[in-house]
C-alpha positions in Angstrom: 61.4 -169.1 -76.9 59.2 -170.5 -79.9 56.2 -172.3 -78.9 56.1 -174.1 -82.1 59.5 -176.0 -83.1 58.5 -176.1 -87.0 58.2 -172.1 -87.0 61.4 -170.0 -87.5 62.3 -167.8 -84.5 60.0 -164.9 -84.2 56.8 -166.6 -85.6 53.8 -167.6 -83.6 50.9 -170.0 -84.5 47.3 -169.2 -82.9 43.7 -169.6 -83.4 42.5 -166.8 -85.9 39.9 -164.2 -84.6 37.3 -161.8 -86.2 39.8 -159.1 -85.8 42.1 -160.7 -88.3 39.5 -160.4 -91.2 41.1 -157.7 -93.1 44.7 -158.9 -92.5 44.0 -162.4 -93.8 42.1 -160.9 -96.9 45.2 -158.8 -97.6 47.4 -162.1 -97.2 45.3 -163.9 -99.5 45.4 -161.0 -102.1 49.4 -161.1 -101.6 49.7 -165.1 -102.2 47.3 -164.5 -105.3 49.2 -161.7 -106.8 52.3 -163.6 -106.2 50.9 -166.5 -108.2 49.9 -164.4 -111.0 46.2 -164.3 -110.4 44.5 -162.1 -108.1 40.8 -162.6 -109.8 41.0 -165.6 -107.3 41.5 -163.6 -104.1 39.0 -162.9 -101.3 37.6 -160.0 -100.4 37.1 -159.4 -96.6 33.4 -159.2 -97.3 33.6 -162.6 -99.1 35.7 -163.8 -96.4 33.5 -162.9 -93.7 30.5 -164.6 -95.3 32.4 -167.8 -95.4 33.2 -167.7 -91.8 29.8 -167.0 -91.0 28.5 -170.5 -92.6 26.7 -172.7 -90.4 29.0 -175.2 -88.5 32.3 -173.4 -89.4 33.6 -172.2 -86.0 36.5 -169.7 -86.7 38.1 -170.3 -83.0 38.8 -173.9 -83.7 38.4 -174.4 -87.6 41.1 -171.5 -88.5 44.6 -170.6 -87.4 47.3 -167.7 -88.4 51.0 -167.4 -87.9 51.8 -163.9 -87.0 55.4 -162.1 -86.6 56.4 -160.9 -83.0 55.2 -157.5 -84.3 51.5 -158.9 -84.9 51.8 -159.2 -88.7 50.0 -162.0 -90.3 52.1 -164.0 -92.6 50.0 -167.3 -93.0 46.5 -168.7 -92.9 44.7 -172.1 -92.7 41.2 -173.2 -92.4 39.0 -176.3 -92.5 35.2 -176.7 -93.9 33.2 -179.5 -93.2 32.0 -180.1 -96.8 29.8 -183.0 -96.2 29.0 -185.3 -93.1 32.6 -184.9 -91.5 34.1 -187.2 -94.0 34.8 -184.5 -97.0 37.2 -181.8 -95.5 38.3 -178.9 -97.4 41.5 -177.3 -96.4 42.8 -173.8 -97.6 46.0 -172.2 -96.9 48.1 -169.2 -97.6 51.8 -168.3 -96.8 53.0 -164.8 -97.4 55.5 -165.1 -100.3 58.0 -163.1 -98.4 58.0 -165.7 -95.5 58.3 -168.8 -97.4 60.6 -171.5 -96.1 60.1 -170.9 -92.2 58.0 -173.7 -91.7 54.5 -171.8 -91.7 52.8 -174.0 -94.0 53.9 -177.1 -92.5 53.2 -176.2 -89.1 49.4 -174.6 -90.4 49.1 -177.7 -91.9 49.9 -180.2 -89.2 47.5 -178.0 -86.8 44.9 -178.1 -89.2 45.0 -182.2 -89.5 44.7 -182.3 -85.7 41.7 -180.4 -86.0 40.3 -182.8 -89.0 41.1 -185.4 -86.6 38.9 -184.3 -84.0 35.9 -183.3 -86.5 36.2 -187.0 -88.4 35.0 -188.6 -84.9 31.4 -187.0 -86.1 31.4 -188.9 -89.3 29.5 -192.1 -89.5 31.9 -194.8 -88.5 31.8 -196.7 -91.9 32.6 -193.7 -94.0 35.8 -192.8 -95.6 37.4 -189.7 -94.3 39.7 -187.4 -96.3 41.2 -184.2 -96.7 41.3 -182.0 -99.8 43.5 -178.8 -100.6 43.9 -177.0 -104.0 46.6 -174.6 -104.9 47.9 -173.0 -108.1 49.9 -175.6 -110.2 52.7 -173.0 -110.2 53.2 -173.5 -106.3 55.9 -176.1 -106.3 56.8 -175.7 -102.8 53.2 -176.3 -101.9 53.2 -179.6 -104.0 56.3 -180.7 -102.2 54.9 -179.6 -98.8 51.7 -181.8 -99.5 53.7 -184.7 -101.0 55.9 -184.9 -98.0 52.8 -185.0 -95.6 50.9 -187.7 -97.3 49.1 -186.1 -100.0 48.6 -187.0 -103.4 47.5 -185.4 -106.6 43.7 -186.3 -107.5 42.3 -183.3 -109.8 43.1 -180.5 -112.0 41.0 -177.5 -112.1 41.0 -174.5 -114.4 40.1 -170.8 -114.4 38.9 -170.1 -117.7 38.7 -166.5 -119.2 37.5 -164.5 -122.5 38.3 -160.6 -123.1 35.6 -159.2 -125.3 36.8 -156.5 -127.9 33.4 -156.7 -129.5 30.1 -158.0 -128.7 29.8 -161.8 -128.6 27.8 -163.2 -131.5 24.2 -164.0 -131.0 23.1 -167.4 -130.3 19.4 -168.6 -130.4 17.8 -170.8 -127.5 16.5 -174.3 -128.7 13.0 -174.6 -129.7 10.5 -174.3 -126.5 13.1 -172.6 -124.1 12.7 -169.1 -123.0 14.8 -167.2 -120.5 12.4 -165.6 -117.6 13.7 -162.8 -115.0 15.0 -164.5 -111.8 12.2 -164.3 -109.1 14.0 -165.1 -106.0 10.7 -165.7 -104.0 8.9 -168.0 -106.8 12.1 -169.7 -108.2 14.4 -170.4 -105.4 13.5 -173.9 -104.5 13.0 -174.9 -107.9 16.6 -173.5 -108.9 18.0 -175.1 -105.7 16.5 -178.8 -107.0 17.8 -178.2 -110.4 21.3 -177.4 -109.1 21.6 -180.5 -107.1 20.3 -182.3 -109.9 22.5 -180.9 -112.7 25.7 -181.2 -110.5 24.8 -184.8 -109.0 27.4 -186.8 -111.0 30.0 -184.1 -110.6 33.1 -185.0 -109.1 33.4 -184.0 -105.4 29.9 -182.6 -105.5 27.5 -183.3 -102.7 23.8 -182.5 -102.5 22.9 -179.6 -100.6 19.9 -178.5 -98.2 17.7 -175.6 -99.2 19.3 -173.5 -96.0 23.0 -174.3 -97.2 22.3 -173.3 -100.9 20.4 -170.1 -100.0 23.2 -169.1 -97.6 26.1 -169.6 -100.4 24.0 -167.9 -103.2 21.9 -165.3 -101.8 23.5 -164.3 -98.6 26.9 -163.6 -100.4 27.9 -160.1 -100.6 28.0 -160.0 -104.4 24.9 -161.5 -105.0 23.0 -159.8 -107.9 19.8 -161.3 -108.9 19.7 -159.5 -112.2 22.5 -161.2 -113.5 20.9 -164.6 -113.4 19.6 -166.3 -116.2 17.1 -169.0 -116.0 15.9 -170.9 -119.1 12.7 -172.6 -118.8 10.6 -175.0 -120.8 7.0 -174.7 -119.7 7.1 -174.9 -115.8 10.2 -176.7 -115.9 14.0 -175.4 -115.5 16.0 -176.4 -118.5 19.3 -174.6 -117.5 20.6 -171.6 -115.7 23.7 -169.2 -115.3 24.5 -167.8 -111.9 26.6 -164.8 -112.7 28.1 -162.0 -110.4 30.9 -159.5 -110.4 33.8 -160.2 -108.6 37.5 -159.0 -108.1 37.3 -156.8 -111.1 36.0 -159.3 -113.7 32.4 -161.0 -114.5 32.1 -164.3 -113.3 30.1 -167.1 -114.5 29.6 -168.7 -110.9 27.5 -171.9 -111.8 26.4 -172.8 -115.3 24.3 -176.2 -115.4 21.9 -177.6 -118.0 19.9 -180.7 -116.6 20.0 -183.8 -118.5 16.8 -183.6 -120.7 18.3 -180.3 -122.5 21.9 -181.4 -122.7 23.6 -181.4 -126.2 21.1 -179.2 -127.8 22.8 -176.0 -127.7 21.6 -174.4 -124.2 24.8 -174.6 -122.4 26.7 -172.6 -125.4 23.3 -170.1 -125.5 23.4 -169.6 -121.7 27.1 -168.7 -121.8 26.9 -166.3 -124.7 24.0 -164.5 -123.3 26.1 -164.1 -120.2 28.9 -162.6 -122.1 26.6 -160.4 -123.9 25.0 -159.2 -120.2 28.7 -158.3 -118.9 29.6 -156.6 -121.8 26.5 -154.5 -122.0 27.2 -153.7 -118.3 30.8 -152.8 -119.2 32.9 -155.7 -118.1 34.8 -157.4 -121.3 36.4 -159.8 -119.2 34.4 -162.9 -117.7 35.9 -166.0 -115.9 34.8 -169.0 -114.3 36.0 -172.1 -112.6 35.7 -175.8 -114.3 37.1 -179.1 -113.4 39.5 -180.1 -116.2 38.2 -183.6 -116.3 34.6 -182.5 -116.4 32.5 -185.5 -118.0 29.9 -183.3 -119.3 32.1 -181.5 -121.9 32.0 -178.2 -120.4 35.8 -177.7 -121.0 35.0 -178.0 -124.8 31.8 -175.8 -124.3 34.1 -172.9 -122.7 36.6 -173.4 -125.5 33.9 -173.2 -128.0 32.6 -170.1 -126.9 36.3 -168.8 -127.2 37.4 -169.1 -123.6 41.1 -170.2 -122.6 42.9 -171.4 -119.7 44.1 -168.5 -117.6 45.2 -170.3 -114.5 45.6 -174.1 -113.8 44.9 -175.4 -110.0 45.7 -178.9 -108.6 43.7 -180.8 -105.9 45.7 -182.9 -103.7 44.1 -185.5 -101.1 44.7 -187.3 -98.1 42.9 -190.2 -96.5 42.6 -190.0 -92.9 40.4 -193.1 -92.6 39.1 -195.8 -95.4 35.8 -196.9 -95.7 32.7 -196.5 -97.7 32.3 -193.8 -100.4 30.5 -190.3 -99.1 28.7 -190.5 -102.9 27.4 -194.0 -102.1 26.3 -193.6 -98.3 23.3 -191.2 -98.7 25.0 -188.8 -96.1 22.5 -185.6 -95.3 23.2 -182.9 -92.6 
């Protein structure tokens, strides 16, 4: 007898376990491949790193759906982005098993977990869940709408494929690039990262421990790919690059306010392109908020990048209240 009435016969929903790691990574790849963009898939190493993040408990914050023969065909996870008020959801249903209630069952179960976690949020805070999916995933859009989510944002994965080296571009006067020294520069760059992205939609200030885990502990971290621009003893901008899923990836590119609109962002981007090209990687990608207020999308288009994939973010409010950005919440 099926334990979950939402699921088709022969399917079972259970808590995820460490032994599911490779099967879940394979599922994510299969879904990304069906969507037409495997560069956004997750390697087993990246997934394991995410599961090890402080505050995330795999046995309570992630669920799978498996067939009677043990094949994992659905996965959903919930991350506390900040203050138990901003809750991020990520889910996948194998394309061969769509229409069997998997997405609905997983999302409803993860909402139950979100309701448990929101009890730890400050009582006056607005609590919400967000989930992002490929804009071509029409079934997902219908599911989110039916379950009370509404579209709040578009994001793009942009890409460039270089046939020749990118054009040279000089740094603004007084700015120089220096090799990244993790021991000497880490705290300064963490502060710069918080400052550069403080006004971005959905961003929250991170602690140094959170930042170092997400940056330095990730399996694809390579400090030789990081570019840091300085004016004297001040960081003016940076580009935190890495290789992932077969392409070069500009993970985070930031320019601090005093140095914006001087050409530094373009110089960092073109320098990143040149570095990847010299290392034998002509395809470079990045992710960006389509409504970015700093003009990032125009910068990337000016550098020759184009939209490869569009993603849509949906939100569901669990409790009204004061905006997290105005609450000064810290973990």
